[in-house]
C-alpha positions in Angstrom: -4.2 59.6 -30.5 -1.4 57.0 -30.0 -3.8 54.9 -27.8 -6.6 54.8 -30.4 -5.5 51.7 -32.2 -4.3 49.7 -29.1 -5.9 46.5 -27.8 -5.5 44.4 -24.7 -5.1 40.7 -24.6 -4.2 38.6 -21.6 -3.3 41.6 -19.5 -0.9 43.1 -22.1 -1.5 46.2 -24.2 -0.6 46.1 -27.9 0.0 48.9 -30.3 -0.3 49.2 -34.1 2.9 48.3 -36.0 2.9 51.7 -37.7 2.9 53.5 -34.3 5.7 51.2 -33.0 7.7 52.0 -36.2 7.3 55.8 -35.7 8.2 55.5 -32.0 11.3 53.6 -33.0 12.3 56.0 -35.7 12.2 58.9 -33.2 14.0 57.1 -30.4 17.5 57.3 -29.1 20.6 55.1 -29.8 19.9 52.2 -32.1 16.1 52.6 -32.1 15.9 54.4 -35.5 17.7 51.4 -37.2 15.2 49.0 -35.5 12.4 51.2 -36.8 13.8 51.0 -40.3 14.1 47.2 -40.0 10.5 47.0 -38.8 9.4 49.1 -41.8 11.4 46.8 -44.1 9.7 43.8 -42.6 6.2 45.4 -42.9 6.9 46.1 -46.6 8.0 42.5 -47.2 5.0 41.0 -45.4 
């Protein structure tokens, strides 16, 4: 399911911002705070 909303451009694979945020929130070390910052950015933009 995590690959359903990906796309490829110029040889790089991109993921949906929501998926990136969830991955960050469940990651180790400072990843959860980066996920929260991403969610804050998403809400503001």
